[in-house]
Each structure stands twice: as C-alpha cells, then as structure tokens.
C-alpha angles and dihedrals in degrees: 000000000000090000092052092050093051092046091051093047091050096050091045093049089051094049089045093052093046095044096041093235113177125194122186102217095170117118092234093045087233091167096053128087101253126224087245093054088048091053095048093051090045092049093048104036109049101119102021127092116224131186126196105207123196114199091214134060115268093242091056093049091050093051103108102198095119132038090245091054090047092054087046088063087063094050091047091050091048094049087048090050094052090047094052093049097051122045094207093056121079136178124216134179125214139174109239090198095059101030101058098147092054093051092043087060091047091048094053089053094045093055143259096282096049116100114194115212137170090275095056126118112197123198109201134186115215129203124228089276093054097254118139111249102170131025136185124183127209129187115233087218085077108081094199090064091114090063089046093053091051095046090048095051087053093050097049093044100048 
C-alpha cells in the first residue's frame, strides 16, 4: 500500500510539473482569484481592452529550475485565469531581447524612470484601434504582482 501511494505521488508530481497544474491547498484559498477580485475587475473593466504582457516567452516562464521561475508559474497561471474569465483581457508573451521596438514603445508609455527587463510584466490599456494608451510595468521579482495586476486593471478601467 505504501509503495502504491509513493508511486502515485511520484507520477502525479511529474504530471503536475510538466503540465503546470496549480492547486491552492491553503485554507483561505490565497492563491486563487477570489470572487471579490473577479467582481472588482468585472465592474471596472467592461468597455476597456487590457493586455497583460510578459517580457519572456511562456516556456521560459514556466521553467521551474529556480525559485523565481517556480513563482513565475503562479503569476502566469493567475494572468491566464484572469484572461479566461474576462473577454476584454488578454495575455501575450514576447521576447524582450528580440522585440526591441515593441518594448521601446511600451517603455515610452510607462515613463522615463521605468526600465523593462526580461522579468517585467506589463499591464496595458488599449484603445479601439488596438493601440496602447496606458502602461504599467511590474517586476516578477515582486511576489505580490498578482495583486498589483488586479488593482491596476481596476484603476485604469474606473
């Protein structure tokens, strides 16, 4: 029986790691987008197009070799959850090293003191023509980035 449990746990852990499965096992569900957060975003973002832009490719962000990359998987999963919940919010992945012009445009909108790096997550508001009109950048080194993303979506949509 013990061997079966160990085998099951090993197989499940490998599958969860390869498929980026996340389960919030905390009692308070602190790593899950709450109904309150969804309501705030829904009430604020009805007529606004928002794009959550990662400055690295998705496969690099989901690579869990370091603690930072492991926490990035959570940020990616949360951004994807927000985008799947709201039709006017999308997620995109870009390579800052190869898409210099794109990131220079975003950097100008973010402001002169903002330095975009491969660990940046950008939340951008787009106009009806798909042009970026407002940009806020967050560092993925800040674990509370998911809260920042939700609060910024609320601010630019209100």
